[in-house]
Structure formats: structure tokens, C-alpha cells
C-alpha positions, 0 to 999 in steps of 0.5 A: 870575170864574170859568172852567168846564171840567176841570183838565189831568191832573197829579200833586204838586198841593196840594188843600184843602176848605172843606166846600164846595169842593175846591181844587186848586192847581198840579202838574206835567204831562207837560211843565210845572209848573203855578200855576192853581187850580181848585175843584171844588164838592161840590154839583154836581160841577163844576169852576171855574178860578178867575181870578188876581187879584194876585199868583200864586204860582210854578209848583210841585209836590210842595207842600202847601196848607191852608185857613184 
């Protein structure tokens, strides 16, 4: 399940790709640290907010992420 939209502006987020999508996790907005995850399709260039399922990492910024 996902939600269409666009992520809020942020800095310090982590980004990874699977060559079909770019994934963006966390970061810091003007007022708070974030722990949401978004995907950007490299086919249709639409953002989707992915549904949180199970344990979600704590809010964070300045971190790294990789796709395996």
C-alpha cells in the first residue's frame, strides 16, 4: 500500500536506488526530524509514500542507506 504525493522539503535524508526507483528515508524539515520513506519511480517520475509496516526506525537525519 502507498500514498501518492510528494515528500516535504528536507535535508540530511538517506537515498538509495534499485535502478527502477529512488528511495528517500528520513531527514530533517524546518521544524522536525523525520522517519518517513518515499519512492520515486524512474519510469513515470511520481512519488509514493510507502506504508509503514512493522517496526519503523526512529526519526533520524545525517544517516546512510543502501539497497540490497
